[in-house]
N, C-alpha and C positions, 0 to 999 in steps of 0.2 A: 733511692731504697736506702742507700748505704747511711742516709741521715735519719730515714727512719729509724733503723736498727739501732743507731748511736743513742738516738734522745731517748727511744724504749725502754733499750738496756740500761739506761742510766734511771729512766724513771722505777723502772722495777729494781735496780739495786738500792734505790733510796729507800722504797718503804721497807725493802728486808733488812735495812738497815736500822729501823724508825724502834726505839725501844716501846716495850707493850704499853709503859704507860702516857706514852708521847700520842697514844692515837684518841685517847680526850682532849687533846688539847684544840683550839679552832685551827682551822685551816683558812687559805687566802681567800678561797670561796664563801660568801658571805652567808651566813647560818649553818654553815657544816663545818662538823669536828674532821679533824683528819679522817677517822676511820669512816666516815660520811663519804669524804674524796676517794677513798680506796675502795670504797665499794663504788662507786661512780665510773672509775678506772677497771673493775671486772666488767660491768655492761661496754664499755666502749671496747675492752678485748673482744668481746663475744661479737660486736657492731663487726670488727675486722676481720673476724673469721667469717663469719655469715657474708659478708659484702664478697671477698674473696673467692667463694663458692656460689656465687650469684651473677653468671655468666650475662652479657648484654649481646645482641646481633645488629644495634641500631647505633648509629654516628654519635660520639660526644656530646652530650650537653653542657657540660662543665669542664673544665681544669683545674689545675691545683689550687687555684686563685678563685675562682669563681664560686669553685664549690661552697665555698664561706660565705654567707648572706648576713649583712648586718642588722640586727635585730632589736628590741624594745629590752632594754633592762630586764632583769626577773623580777618578780613581784612577790614569790616564793608559792602561787596560785598554780603553779604549773603539777598536773596530778604527780608525774614522774619525777619532779625534783622532791616533793612533799614525801613521796614513798621510799627513797634512797635513806634517809635517816633510820626508818623502820628498819628497811632489810640490812643496814649495817648495824645496827642495835642486836639483831636476832641471830647475829653469827655470835654473840657473846664473847667470846674470849677472842683477843687478837689475833693468836695464833691462827684460828680457822680461818679469819679472814684472809690473814697472808698467805696460809696455803692453797686457799681457792684463787686468789689474785696471780701467785706465785704457777697454778696448775695452767690457768685460760692463757694468762700473759704469757708464759711462755710457749703456749700451743700459737697463740697469735703472731709472736716472734717469728717461728719455725715457717708458717703457713708465709708472711710476708717475706722473707729469705726464697722461698720455693716460687712464687708467683712471678709470672710472666707480665712484665709490666706493659707489656703490648696490647695484651689481652684487657677486653671490654667487661666493665662489670657495672651493676648496676645497684642503687641505694638512694635513698631519700627520692625514689621517682625521677630520679637523674643517670644519665650513664656516662663515664669517665674509664680511663684508662686504670690499671691496677696501680702503675706507676703515679700518677696524677694523685689519686686516693690516699696512696701511700704519704707521698708528698703533703698533702695537705694538712697528715696528720702530724708531721713534724711541728708545726703551730700549734694543735691541739696538745701534746705531750708535752713540749714546753711552757706554755703557760701553765699545765696543771704541776708539775714538777714544782714551779715557781709558788703555785698556790700550797704545796705540800709542805714546804721547807719555808713558809713564812714566818711561823711562830717559833721555827728550830732552830736556831742559830748554828746550830754543829752540824746540821745535814751540809751532804753534798749538793752543791749548784748544777744545772744542766751543762753540760759540756759546751764550750765557747762557740762552737761551729754550727751547732744546731741553733744556740741562741741567734747568732746572727743570719741564718736562714728562717729565723721565725720574724725575726723583727724585718728581714727583706719582705716576707710574705706579707706581714701587718699592712707595711706601706704601701705593698701593692694594691692591696684591698681600697685603703684608705685613698690612695691617686696621687699621694704626698710621703717626701721622706722626714722621717723625724732630723732633728739639728742634730749635726755631728756632734755637738757636746754631751748630748745623752748617750748614756751608755746603751748596749744592747737589751742590759734586763730594765732599766729605769723608761726607756721606749715602749716595753712593752707592758709594765706594770701600768705606766702613765698612759698608755694609748688604747688600754681595754679598761681603763677607770679603776685599777686595783691599788692605784697610790694617787693622792692627788698631788700637783705639781705644785713646786716652788715658784714665790714671786719671779724667782730668776729663769725657772723654768719656761713658767708663761710667757715672757718674755721671749725667751728664744723660740718659742714655739709661734710666733705670732698670730696670724690668723689662722691656723693650723688648731690651736686651742678649740676654735669656738667648734669643732666638728667632732670634738672630742665630748666622753670615753666610745672606740668602736667597740661594741659587742655584738659577737661573733657568734653563729650558732648553725 
């Protein structure tokens, strides 16, 4: 729960600090500008709010790790992925997108702080505890924080503790640890296909390299 708050607060702060002109820069999400990624985060925040008020009375079907599934790389044909850039453009000035994200994002943060971690919630046709749901999103927020700052060298990076937690989650999903020689950031970027490993990194990864990238959804 604490890591959720730290990762989400850091991401929201990073968005708030982006100069308006940088909203037109590319993000780490292929085909999306920074503004498109922020628009996606608005929808993510809405999902958090909806899930935390959607109780379930059955046994959990997934936990913080199994909540994520390995999926095929995006093709750009998903209707929602195609919709995001149009929604982002509709805001016009970055300040309106920033305002909406801060508004909904703050509410999602407060809802997470007030949530009982033991309560079961339902989302994506699965049931899990609120604590596991929020823990799962540490990986989402951390990866998207890296996406946000991919072409913004002066922007603040995710907190070290949330990078470490996201790496640990990705390793559990993969069933294999990353080499200790890789930093948490490099493990996340290479592991999810956001960066191509160097020859030296490929050698360190060994057989694990054949399993990459891990596309989660």
